[in-house]
C-alpha positions in Angstrom: -0.9 4.2 12.2 -2.2 4.0 8.1 1.1 3.3 7.2 1.3 -0.1 9.5 -2.5 -0.7 8.0 -1.7 -1.0 4.2 2.0 -3.2 5.3 -0.7 -5.3 6.1 -2.7 -5.5 3.6 -0.2 -5.4 1.4 0.5 -8.7 3.3 -2.3 -10.2 3.0 -2.8 -9.1 -0.3 0.5 -10.5 -1.6 -0.2 -14.1 -0.1 -4.0 -13.9 -2.1 -3.0 -12.5 -5.7 0.3 -15.0 -5.1 -2.4 -18.5 -4.6 -5.1 -17.2 -7.1 -2.3 -16.3 -9.7 -1.4 -20.3 -9.2 -4.3 -21.8 -9.3 -5.2 -20.2 -12.6 -1.8 -21.1 -13.9 -2.4 -24.3 -13.9 -5.8 -24.2 -14.6 -5.2 -22.1 -18.0 -2.3 -24.8 -19.1 -4.1 -28.3 -18.4 -7.4 -26.5 -19.8 -5.8 -25.6 -22.7 -2.9 -28.1 -23.0 -6.0 -31.0 -23.1 -7.6 -28.8 -26.0 -4.4 -28.8 -28.1 -3.4 -32.1 -27.4 -7.0 -33.0 -28.2 -6.5 -30.6 -32.0 -3.0 -32.5 -32.4 -4.3 -35.9 -32.0 -7.2 -35.1 -33.9 -5.5 -33.6 -37.0 -2.4 -36.5 -36.9 -5.1 -38.7 -37.7 -7.0 -36.8 -40.6 -9.9 -36.6 -38.4 -10.8 -32.9 -40.5 -10.2 -34.8 -44.2 -7.6 -32.1 -45.7 -3.9 -32.9 -45.7 -1.7 -33.2 -42.4 -0.1 -29.8 -42.1 3.0 -30.2 -40.6 3.4 -26.8 -40.0 -0.5 -26.6 -37.3 0.8 -28.9 -36.0 4.3 -27.3 -35.4 2.3 -24.8 -34.2 0.2 -26.7 -31.7 3.8 -28.1 -29.8 4.5 -24.2 -29.1 1.4 -23.5 -27.6 1.5 -27.3 -25.6 5.0 -26.1 -24.4 3.5 -22.4 -23.2 0.9 -24.4 -21.6 3.4 -27.0 -20.2 4.9 -23.2 -18.7 2.7 -22.1 -17.3 1.6 -25.6 -15.9 5.6 -25.4 -13.8 4.8 -21.8 -12.9 1.1 -21.8 -11.4 2.4 -25.0 -9.5 5.8 -23.8 -8.4 3.7 -20.6 -7.2 1.5 -23.0 -5.3 3.7 -24.4 -3.8 5.6 -21.2 -2.2 2.3 -19.6 -0.6 2.2 -23.7 0.7 5.4 -23.2 2.4 4.6 -19.9 3.9 1.5 -21.0 5.7 3.9 -24.5 6.4 6.6 -22.3 8.0 3.9 -19.6 9.8 2.7 -22.7 11.3 6.3 -23.7 12.5 7.3 -20.2 13.6 3.9 -19.3 15.2 2.6 -23.0 16.8 5.8 -23.9 17.8 7.5 -21.2 18.6 10.3 -22.1 15.7 12.8 -18.9 14.7 15.8 -20.6 13.6 15.9 -21.3 10.3 18.2 -24.6 10.9 15.2 -25.6 12.8 13.2 -25.0 10.0 14.8 -26.9 7.8 14.5 -29.5 10.1 10.8 -29.8 10.3 10.6 -29.6 6.6 13.0 -31.6 6.1 14.5 -28.4 3.3 18.1 -27.9 3.2 19.1 -24.3 5.3 20.0 -22.9 2.9 16.6 -23.8 0.9 14.6 -22.8 4.0 16.9 -18.9 4.5 16.5 -18.8 0.3 12.7 -19.0 0.3 12.3 -17.2 4.0 14.4 -14.2 2.2 11.5 -14.8 -1.4 8.2 -14.3 0.5 10.2 -11.2 2.9 11.2 -9.8 -0.4 7.4 -10.4 -1.9 5.5 -8.9 1.2 4.2 -12.6 2.4 6.1 -11.6 6.2 5.0 -8.2 7.6 7.8 -6.7 9.6 10.5 -9.3 9.0 13.6 -10.2 8.7 16.6 -12.4 8.4 19.8 -12.6 10.7 22.3 -14.3 9.0 24.7 -14.0 12.0 22.1 -16.2 14.5 21.0 -18.0 10.9 17.3 -17.2 12.4 13.8 -14.8 11.1 13.3 -12.1 13.5 9.2 -11.7 12.9 8.3 -7.7 14.4 5.5 -7.3 16.3 4.3 -4.2 16.1 2.4 -2.2 19.3 -0.7 -1.2 17.8 -2.6 0.5 20.6 -2.1 1.7 23.8 -3.2 -1.2 25.9 -2.0 -1.8 29.2 -0.2 -4.6 29.9 -2.5 -5.4 33.1 -5.5 -6.5 30.6 -6.2 -10.0 29.9 -5.0 -12.2 27.1 -6.8 -14.4 25.1 -5.5 -16.8 22.2 -6.8 -15.7 18.7 -6.4 -18.0 15.4 -5.6 -16.1 11.9 -7.8 -16.9 9.5 -5.6 -15.2 6.9 -2.3 -17.2 7.2 -3.2 -19.6 10.5 -1.0 -18.7 12.3 -1.5 -18.1 16.8 -1.5 -15.5 18.4 -2.9 -13.3 21.4 -4.4 -9.9 22.0 -6.0 -8.6 24.5 -9.4 -10.2 25.2 -12.3 -8.2 23.5 -10.2 -6.3 21.1 -8.1 -6.1 17.6 -5.2 -8.5 17.4 -3.5 -8.0 14.5 -1.4 -11.4 13.0 2.3 -10.8 13.5 2.8 -12.9 10.2 0.3 -11.0 7.4 -0.8 -8.1 9.1 -4.5 -9.7 8.7 -7.0 -8.4 11.8 -8.4 -10.7 14.0 -11.9 -10.2 15.8 
């Protein structure tokens, strides 16, 4: 049970960390890039009342390139987190497990969706998920977390972590089968 709790926290943490890193890289890239562009402009028009040093402009352009790379990486990370949420929504609310169906709904190629889902699984975005290559499906295995009777009344919940729909025994804590977040 402790191992399952650790995996659930790892999944939720992985999505949150990726989201924060993406936002942070974009914020730093845009902020520093803007400051560097201003510095390059001021240097090039001679606002510092010194001779224009091309080495300074070259170093500034190198740092500007690093900022652009940070923005690109941050945007890709944020896109990955957004696609994860979109995939979870399709899988939980519309009960899609076929990679072909998910690809059709997202207007992406089957190859890209399969590759994307595999990356998300390896980055611990999903809990207990695998890709069945033969059936071309993603399989999310929901583990039984307690010994509750099958005759208890079930209710639908929506995960605060990823937005997926799930069911739980009324009045009990449920766990999202996609990201592992506990839901009260």
